[in-house]
PDB file of N, H, CA, C and O in Angstrom:
ATOM      1  N   MET A   1       5.792  11.657  22.284  1.00  0.00           N
ATOM      2  CA  MET A   1       4.449  10.806  22.540  1.00  0.00           C
ATOM      3  C   MET A   1       3.379  11.513  22.277  1.00  0.00           C
ATOM      4  O   MET A   1       3.171  12.707  22.492  1.00  0.00           O
ATOM      5  N   LEU A   2       2.250  10.168  21.472  1.00  0.00           N
ATOM      6  H   LEU A   2       2.418   9.198  21.297  1.00  0.00           H
ATOM      7  CA  LEU A   2       1.169  10.736  20.974  1.00  0.00           C
ATOM      8  C   LEU A   2       0.091  10.720  21.669  1.00  0.00           C
ATOM      9  O   LEU A   2       0.409  10.061  22.660  1.00  0.00           O
ATOM     10  N   PRO A   3      -0.879  10.996  21.770  1.00  0.00           N
ATOM     11  CA  PRO A   3      -2.083  11.314  21.986  1.00  0.00           C
ATOM     12  C   PRO A   3      -2.788  10.183  21.859  1.00  0.00           C
ATOM     13  O   PRO A   3      -2.253   9.471  21.010  1.00  0.00           O
ATOM     14  N   PRO A   4      -4.646   9.241  22.754  1.00  0.00           N
ATOM     15  CA  PRO A   4      -4.982   8.485  22.196  1.00  0.00           C
ATOM     16  C   PRO A   4      -5.328   8.673  20.740  1.00  0.00           C
ATOM     17  O   PRO A   4      -5.786   9.811  20.843  1.00  0.00           O
ATOM     18  N   GLY A   5      -5.430   8.416  19.592  1.00  0.00           N
ATOM     19  H   GLY A   5      -5.058   7.491  19.508  1.00  0.00           H
ATOM     20  CA  GLY A   5      -6.203   7.847  18.466  1.00  0.00           C
ATOM     21  C   GLY A   5      -5.054   8.913  18.007  1.00  0.00           C
ATOM     22  O   GLY A   5      -5.461   9.180  16.877  1.00  0.00           O
ATOM     23  N   GLY A   6      -3.907   9.662  18.185  1.00  0.00           N
ATOM     24  H   GLY A   6      -3.576   9.446  19.104  1.00  0.00           H
ATOM     25  CA  GLY A   6      -3.087  10.013  16.756  1.00  0.00           C
ATOM     26  C   GLY A   6      -2.094   9.614  16.510  1.00  0.00           C
ATOM     27  O   GLY A   6      -1.435   8.779  17.130  1.00  0.00           O
ATOM     28  N   THR A   7      -1.777  10.338  15.257  1.00  0.00           N
ATOM     29  H   THR A   7      -2.313  11.015  14.753  1.00  0.00           H
ATOM     30  CA  THR A   7      -0.758  10.035  14.474  1.00  0.00           C
ATOM     31  C   THR A   7       0.462  10.034  14.195  1.00  0.00           C
ATOM     32  O   THR A   7       1.044  10.860  14.898  1.00  0.00           O
ATOM     33  N   ARG A   8       0.990   9.616  13.653  1.00  0.00           N
ATOM     34  H   ARG A   8       0.517   8.945  13.082  1.00  0.00           H
ATOM     35  CA  ARG A   8       2.589  10.368  13.560  1.00  0.00           C
ATOM     36  C   ARG A   8       3.054   9.446  11.490  1.00  0.00           C
ATOM     37  O   ARG A   8       2.845   8.379  10.912  1.00  0.00           O
ATOM     38  N   LEU A   9       3.732  10.783  11.204  1.00  0.00           N
ATOM     39  H   LEU A   9       3.902  11.649  11.674  1.00  0.00           H
ATOM     40  CA  LEU A   9       4.003   9.774   9.782  1.00  0.00           C
ATOM     41  C   LEU A   9       6.323   9.505  10.032  1.00  0.00           C
ATOM     42  O   LEU A   9       7.489   9.841  10.240  1.00  0.00           O
ATOM     43  N   LEU A  10       5.908   9.176   9.922  1.00  0.00           N
ATOM     44  H   LEU A  10       4.961   8.903   9.753  1.00  0.00           H
ATOM     45  CA  LEU A  10       7.667   7.792  10.126  1.00  0.00           C
ATOM     46  C   LEU A  10       7.948   7.670   8.837  1.00  0.00           C
ATOM     47  O   LEU A  10       7.075   7.331   8.039  1.00  0.00           O
ATOM     48  N   GLN A  11       9.630   8.020   8.339  1.00  0.00           N
ATOM     49  H   GLN A  11      10.340   8.295   8.987  1.00  0.00           H
ATOM     50  CA  GLN A  11      10.192   7.379   7.121  1.00  0.00           C
ATOM     51  C   GLN A  11      11.217   6.778   6.970  1.00  0.00           C
ATOM     52  O   GLN A  11      12.316   6.870   7.517  1.00  0.00           O
ATOM     53  N   VAL A  12      10.882   6.235   6.308  1.00  0.00           N
ATOM     54  H   VAL A  12       9.989   6.160   5.863  1.00  0.00           H
ATOM     55  CA  VAL A  12      11.879   4.550   6.574  1.00  0.00           C
ATOM     56  C   VAL A  12      13.069   4.701   5.802  1.00  0.00           C
ATOM     57  O   VAL A  12      13.576   5.496   6.593  1.00  0.00           O
ATOM     58  N   ALA A  13      13.733   4.618   5.116  1.00  0.00           N
ATOM     59  H   ALA A  13      13.321   3.972   4.474  1.00  0.00           H
ATOM     60  CA  ALA A  13      15.286   3.932   3.903  1.00  0.00           C
ATOM     61  C   ALA A  13      15.188   2.924   4.608  1.00  0.00           C
ATOM     62  O   ALA A  13      15.037   2.806   5.824  1.00  0.00           O
ATOM     63  N   PHE A  14      15.322   1.844   3.424  1.00  0.00           N
ATOM     64  H   PHE A  14      15.444   1.940   2.436  1.00  0.00           H
ATOM     65  CA  PHE A  14      15.353   0.242   3.651  1.00  0.00           C
ATOM     66  C   PHE A  14      16.747   0.665   2.342  1.00  0.00           C
ATOM     67  O   PHE A  14      16.475   1.107   1.225  1.00  0.00           O
ATOM     68  N   THR A  15      17.728   0.482   2.680  1.00  0.00           N
ATOM     69  H   THR A  15      17.949   0.123   3.587  1.00  0.00           H
ATOM     70  CA  THR A  15      19.536   0.911   2.167  1.00  0.00           C
ATOM     71  C   THR A  15      20.250  -1.140   2.174  1.00  0.00           C
ATOM     72  O   THR A  15      21.160  -1.575   2.878  1.00  0.00           O
ATOM     73  N   PRO A  16      19.417  -1.913   1.155  1.00  0.00           N
ATOM     74  CA  PRO A  16      19.990  -3.663   1.047  1.00  0.00           C
ATOM     75  C   PRO A  16      21.799  -3.043   0.835  1.00  0.00           C
ATOM     76  O   PRO A  16      22.125  -2.164   0.037  1.00  0.00           O
ATOM     77  N   GLY A  17      23.050  -4.017   2.076  1.00  0.00           N
ATOM     78  H   GLY A  17      22.785  -4.731   2.724  1.00  0.00           H
ATOM     79  CA  GLY A  17      24.341  -3.447   2.327  1.00  0.00           C
ATOM     80  C   GLY A  17      24.555  -4.911   1.853  1.00  0.00           C
ATOM     81  O   GLY A  17      25.205  -5.699   2.538  1.00  0.00           O
ATOM     82  N   ALA A  18      23.782  -5.391   0.215  1.00  0.00           N
ATOM     83  H   ALA A  18      23.254  -4.750  -0.342  1.00  0.00           H
ATOM     84  CA  ALA A  18      24.556  -5.610  -0.706  1.00  0.00           C
ATOM     85  C   ALA A  18      22.894  -6.654  -1.538  1.00  0.00           C
ATOM     86  O   ALA A  18      21.696  -6.702  -1.259  1.00  0.00           O
ATOM     87  N   GLU A  19      23.692  -7.234  -2.490  1.00  0.00           N
ATOM     88  H   GLU A  19      24.665  -7.195  -2.717  1.00  0.00           H
ATOM     89  CA  GLU A  19      23.324  -7.463  -3.840  1.00  0.00           C
ATOM     90  C   GLU A  19      22.661  -8.484  -4.055  1.00  0.00           C
ATOM     91  O   GLU A  19      23.276  -9.509  -3.761  1.00  0.00           O
ATOM     92  N   GLY A  20      20.671  -8.784  -4.831  1.00  0.00           N
ATOM     93  H   GLY A  20      20.172  -7.951  -5.070  1.00  0.00           H
ATOM     94  CA  GLY A  20      19.943  -9.241  -4.522  1.00  0.00           C
ATOM     95  C   GLY A  20      18.837  -9.131  -3.480  1.00  0.00           C
ATOM     96  O   GLY A  20      18.967  -8.094  -2.831  1.00  0.00           O
ATOM     97  N   GLU A  21      17.598 -10.002  -3.042  1.00  0.00           N
ATOM     98  H   GLU A  21      17.492 -10.845  -3.570  1.00  0.00           H
ATOM     99  CA  GLU A  21      16.743  -9.958  -2.194  1.00  0.00           C
ATOM    100  C   GLU A  21      17.131  -9.915  -0.916  1.00  0.00           C
ATOM    101  O   GLU A  21      17.897 -10.731  -0.404  1.00  0.00           O
ATOM    102  N   ARG A  22      16.589  -8.906  -0.321  1.00  0.00           N
ATOM    103  H   ARG A  22      15.966  -8.244  -0.737  1.00  0.00           H
ATOM    104  CA  ARG A  22      17.178  -8.972   1.212  1.00  0.00           C
ATOM    105  C   ARG A  22      15.575  -8.479   1.855  1.00  0.00           C
ATOM    106  O   ARG A  22      14.783  -7.861   1.143  1.00  0.00           O
ATOM    107  N   THR A  23      15.301  -8.814   3.119  1.00  0.00           N
ATOM    108  H   THR A  23      15.945  -9.315   3.697  1.00  0.00           H
ATOM    109  CA  THR A  23      14.281  -8.303   4.076  1.00  0.00           C
ATOM    110  C   THR A  23      15.224  -7.549   5.154  1.00  0.00           C
ATOM    111  O   THR A  23      16.436  -7.336   5.170  1.00  0.00           O
ATOM    112  N   ALA A  24      14.193  -7.238   6.034  1.00  0.00           N
ATOM    113  H   ALA A  24      13.208  -7.411   6.022  1.00  0.00           H
ATOM    114  CA  ALA A  24      14.733  -6.634   7.286  1.00  0.00           C
ATOM    115  C   ALA A  24      13.073  -6.621   8.161  1.00  0.00           C
ATOM    116  O   ALA A  24      12.173  -7.116   7.481  1.00  0.00           O
ATOM    117  N   SER A  25      12.834  -6.324   8.965  1.00  0.00           N
ATOM    118  H   SER A  25      13.565  -5.922   9.517  1.00  0.00           H
ATOM    119  CA  SER A  25      11.736  -5.255   9.853  1.00  0.00           C
ATOM    120  C   SER A  25      12.670  -4.389  10.911  1.00  0.00           C
ATOM    121  O   SER A  25      13.815  -4.260  11.344  1.00  0.00           O
ATOM    122  N   LEU A  26      11.030  -3.791  11.016  1.00  0.00           N
ATOM    123  H   LEU A  26      10.100  -3.895  10.663  1.00  0.00           H
ATOM    124  CA  LEU A  26      11.336  -1.961  12.261  1.00  0.00           C
ATOM    125  C   LEU A  26      10.600  -2.720  12.691  1.00  0.00           C
ATOM    126  O   LEU A  26       9.957  -3.534  12.027  1.00  0.00           O
ATOM    127  N   GLU A  27      10.565  -2.533  14.271  1.00  0.00           N
ATOM    128  H   GLU A  27      11.087  -1.872  14.810  1.00  0.00           H
ATOM    129  CA  GLU A  27       9.927  -2.914  14.597  1.00  0.00           C
ATOM    130  C   GLU A  27       9.951  -1.453  16.777  1.00  0.00           C
ATOM    131  O   GLU A  27      10.626  -1.587  17.798  1.00  0.00           O
ATOM    132  N   PHE A  28       9.312  -0.822  16.550  1.00  0.00           N
ATOM    133  H   PHE A  28       8.764  -0.713  15.721  1.00  0.00           H
ATOM    134  CA  PHE A  28       8.378  -0.101  18.317  1.00  0.00           C
ATOM    135  C   PHE A  28       7.770  -0.624  18.509  1.00  0.00           C
ATOM    136  O   PHE A  28       6.932  -1.191  17.808  1.00  0.00           O
ATOM    137  N   GLU A  29       7.968  -0.630  19.562  1.00  0.00           N
ATOM    138  H   GLU A  29       8.649  -0.169  20.131  1.00  0.00           H
ATOM    139  CA  GLU A  29       6.643  -0.471  20.530  1.00  0.00           C
ATOM    140  C   GLU A  29       6.245   0.807  21.493  1.00  0.00           C
ATOM    141  O   GLU A  29       6.843   1.854  21.739  1.00  0.00           O
ATOM    142  N   ALA A  30       4.754   0.179  22.010  1.00  0.00           N
ATOM    143  H   ALA A  30       4.269  -0.672  21.810  1.00  0.00           H
ATOM    144  CA  ALA A  30       3.020   1.218  22.104  1.00  0.00           C
ATOM    145  C   ALA A  30       3.236   0.626  23.513  1.00  0.00           C
ATOM    146  O   ALA A  30       3.666  -0.484  23.829  1.00  0.00           O
ATOM    147  N   ASN A  31       2.758   1.827  24.400  1.00  0.00           N
ATOM    148  H   ASN A  31       2.409   2.728  24.144  1.00  0.00           H
ATOM    149  CA  ASN A  31       2.288   1.138  25.267  1.00  0.00           C
ATOM    150  C   ASN A  31       1.279   0.383  25.681  1.00  0.00           C
ATOM    151  O   ASN A  31       1.085  -0.005  26.833  1.00  0.00           O
ATOM    152  N   VAL A  32       0.533   0.144  24.585  1.00  0.00           N
ATOM    153  H   VAL A  32       0.690   0.460  23.649  1.00  0.00           H
ATOM    154  CA  VAL A  32      -0.881  -1.258  24.938  1.00  0.00           C
ATOM    155  C   VAL A  32      -0.449  -2.490  24.837  1.00  0.00           C
ATOM    156  O   VAL A  32       0.694  -2.792  24.493  1.00  0.00           O
ATOM    157  N   GLN A  33      -1.619  -3.516  25.224  1.00  0.00           N
ATOM    158  H   GLN A  33      -2.547  -3.271  25.504  1.00  0.00           H
ATOM    159  CA  GLN A  33      -1.335  -5.032  25.449  1.00  0.00           C
ATOM    160  C   GLN A  33      -1.048  -6.077  24.192  1.00  0.00           C
ATOM    161  O   GLN A  33      -1.050  -7.304  24.099  1.00  0.00           O
ATOM    162  N   ALA A  34      -0.757  -4.796  23.114  1.00  0.00           N
ATOM    163  H   ALA A  34      -0.756  -3.798  23.190  1.00  0.00           H
ATOM    164  CA  ALA A  34      -0.365  -6.022  21.872  1.00  0.00           C
ATOM    165  C   ALA A  34       1.085  -6.084  21.722  1.00  0.00           C
ATOM    166  O   ALA A  34       1.595  -6.512  20.687  1.00  0.00           O
ATOM    167  N   GLY A  35       1.961  -5.556  22.999  1.00  0.00           N
ATOM    168  H   GLY A  35       1.547  -5.209  23.840  1.00  0.00           H
ATOM    169  CA  GLY A  35       3.295  -5.757  22.262  1.00  0.00           C
ATOM    170  C   GLY A  35       3.852  -4.784  21.327  1.00  0.00           C
ATOM    171  O   GLY A  35       3.376  -3.752  20.853  1.00  0.00           O
ATOM    172  N   PRO A  36       5.178  -5.471  21.152  1.00  0.00           N
ATOM    173  CA  PRO A  36       5.773  -4.543  19.855  1.00  0.00           C
ATOM    174  C   PRO A  36       5.186  -5.431  18.593  1.00  0.00           C
ATOM    175  O   PRO A  36       4.935  -6.632  18.496  1.00  0.00           O
ATOM    176  N   HIS A  37       5.016  -3.755  17.186  1.00  0.00           N
ATOM    177  H   HIS A  37       5.220  -2.779  17.265  1.00  0.00           H
ATOM    178  CA  HIS A  37       4.373  -4.485  16.885  1.00  0.00           C
ATOM    179  C   HIS A  37       5.898  -3.880  15.258  1.00  0.00           C
ATOM    180  O   HIS A  37       6.691  -2.950  15.110  1.00  0.00           O
ATOM    181  N   ARG A  38       5.550  -4.941  14.582  1.00  0.00           N
ATOM    182  H   ARG A  38       4.906  -5.697  14.702  1.00  0.00           H
ATOM    183  CA  ARG A  38       6.948  -4.934  13.562  1.00  0.00           C
ATOM    184  C   ARG A  38       6.351  -4.813  12.184  1.00  0.00           C
ATOM    185  O   ARG A  38       5.174  -5.164  12.099  1.00  0.00           O
ATOM    186  N   VAL A  39       6.904  -4.408  11.154  1.00  0.00           N
ATOM    187  H   VAL A  39       7.860  -4.123  11.222  1.00  0.00           H
ATOM    188  CA  VAL A  39       6.631  -4.320  10.042  1.00  0.00           C
ATOM    189  C   VAL A  39       8.106  -4.400   8.950  1.00  0.00           C
ATOM    190  O   VAL A  39       9.149  -3.748   8.930  1.00  0.00           O
ATOM    191  N   ALA A  40       7.383  -5.950   7.799  1.00  0.00           N
ATOM    192  H   ALA A  40       6.535  -6.481   7.816  1.00  0.00           H
ATOM    193  CA  ALA A  40       8.680  -5.970   6.892  1.00  0.00           C
ATOM    194  C   ALA A  40       8.846  -5.523   6.433  1.00  0.00           C
ATOM    195  O   ALA A  40       8.019  -4.621   6.568  1.00  0.00           O
ATOM    196  N   LEU A  41       9.845  -5.148   5.264  1.00  0.00           N
ATOM    197  H   LEU A  41      10.516  -5.881   5.155  1.00  0.00           H
ATOM    198  CA  LEU A  41      10.966  -4.682   4.790  1.00  0.00           C
ATOM    199  C   LEU A  41      11.703  -5.707   4.237  1.00  0.00           C
ATOM    200  O   LEU A  41      12.232  -6.711   4.714  1.00  0.00           O
ATOM    201  N   THR A  42      11.571  -4.895   2.307  1.00  0.00           N
ATOM    202  H   THR A  42      11.142  -4.080   1.920  1.00  0.00           H
ATOM    203  CA  THR A  42      11.892  -6.271   1.332  1.00  0.00           C
ATOM    204  C   THR A  42      12.205  -5.283   0.230  1.00  0.00           C
ATOM    205  O   THR A  42      11.366  -4.524  -0.255  1.00  0.00           O
ATOM    206  N   GLY A  43      13.681  -5.358  -0.187  1.00  0.00           N
ATOM    207  H   GLY A  43      14.363  -5.974   0.206  1.00  0.00           H
ATOM    208  CA  GLY A  43      14.194  -4.256  -1.160  1.00  0.00           C
ATOM    209  C   GLY A  43      15.411  -5.861  -1.736  1.00  0.00           C
ATOM    210  O   GLY A  43      16.000  -6.920  -1.514  1.00  0.00           O
ATOM    211  N   THR A  44      15.008  -4.736  -2.597  1.00  0.00           N
ATOM    212  H   THR A  44      14.530  -3.877  -2.777  1.00  0.00           H
ATOM    213  CA  THR A  44      16.687  -5.216  -3.777  1.00  0.00           C
ATOM    214  C   THR A  44      17.250  -4.871  -3.370  1.00  0.00           C
ATOM    215  O   THR A  44      16.916  -3.988  -2.579  1.00  0.00           O
ATOM    216  N   GLY A  45      19.303  -5.393  -3.575  1.00  0.00           N
ATOM    217  H   GLY A  45      19.574  -6.110  -4.217  1.00  0.00           H
ATOM    218  CA  GLY A  45      20.279  -4.497  -3.486  1.00  0.00           C
ATOM    219  C   GLY A  45      20.486  -4.270  -4.705  1.00  0.00           C
ATOM    220  O   GLY A  45      19.622  -4.528  -5.543  1.00  0.00           O
ATOM    221  N   THR A  46      21.666  -3.746  -5.026  1.00  0.00           N
ATOM    222  H   THR A  46      22.368  -3.536  -4.345  1.00  0.00           H
ATOM    223  CA  THR A  46      22.226  -3.300  -6.339  1.00  0.00           C
ATOM    224  C   THR A  46      23.816  -2.926  -6.485  1.00  0.00           C
ATOM    225  O   THR A  46      24.070  -1.833  -5.980  1.00  0.00           O
ATOM    226  N   ALA A  47      24.481  -3.323  -6.830  1.00  0.00           N
ATOM    227  H   ALA A  47      24.274  -4.211  -7.241  1.00  0.00           H
ATOM    228  CA  ALA A  47      26.019  -3.205  -7.408  1.00  0.00           C
ATOM    229  C   ALA A  47      26.085  -1.840  -7.401  1.00  0.00           C
ATOM    230  O   ALA A  47      25.247  -1.352  -8.159  1.00  0.00           O
ATOM    231  N   PRO A  48      26.886  -0.895  -6.729  1.00  0.00           N
ATOM    232  CA  PRO A  48      27.141   0.699  -6.243  1.00  0.00           C
ATOM    233  C   PRO A  48      27.918   0.459  -8.063  1.00  0.00           C
ATOM    234  O   PRO A  48      28.467   1.403  -8.629  1.00  0.00           O
TER     235      PRO A  48
END
């Protein structure tokens, strides 16, 4: 839990499971009326 005006650093790894352009989203909630927050993620999957 963060105090009002507080910040938190998050590290997210997006590792596509197939080749080519891939998209996903990271969604999190806050206790504000704006609803859930969504961040778009994009990446290019490559062959292992």
